[in-house]
N, C-alpha and C positions, 0 to 999 in steps of 0.2 A: 485578567484578559477575558474578553468576551468569547462566548462559545463559538461564534462564527470565525473569529480570529484563530482560535485553537484548532478548529477543523481545517481551516485553510492552511495553517502551518503544517499540520500533520499530513495532509494530502500532498503538499509540496515535498515533504520529506519522503513520502512513499514513492512519488513519481520521480524524484530526483536521485534517490539512492537505492531504494529497494528493487524497483523494476529493472534498472540496468543490471544490477547484481544477479537477479533471478534469471534474466535473459542470457547472461553469460554462463550460468551454471546449468541451465536446462538445454536439452538437445534441440528443442524448437522454441521459438519465442512464445510468450504468453498470448493467448487470444484476448479479445476485448472482454469477454465474459470472465475469464480467469483473472484479469487485472481488476475487474470490479469485485470479485470475491476476495482477492488479496487485500484490496482497499478496505472492505468491510471488516475482515478479520483483524486487520491492523487497527482500525478505528475502535472496535470493541475490546481489543486486547484480550482475545480469547485465551491466550496462554496463562493469564492470571487465574483462570478457573479450572 
């Protein structure tokens, strides 16, 4: 799989499942800046380190 395809798949996953879940769990919806941060953290998989 090409890198661009992998990134597109991952971003679709983040936007389709993670953001709605976070917005349900948090008292206020994520701001655009917070969504960008979550996307970056998901992309680099910071929990591995």
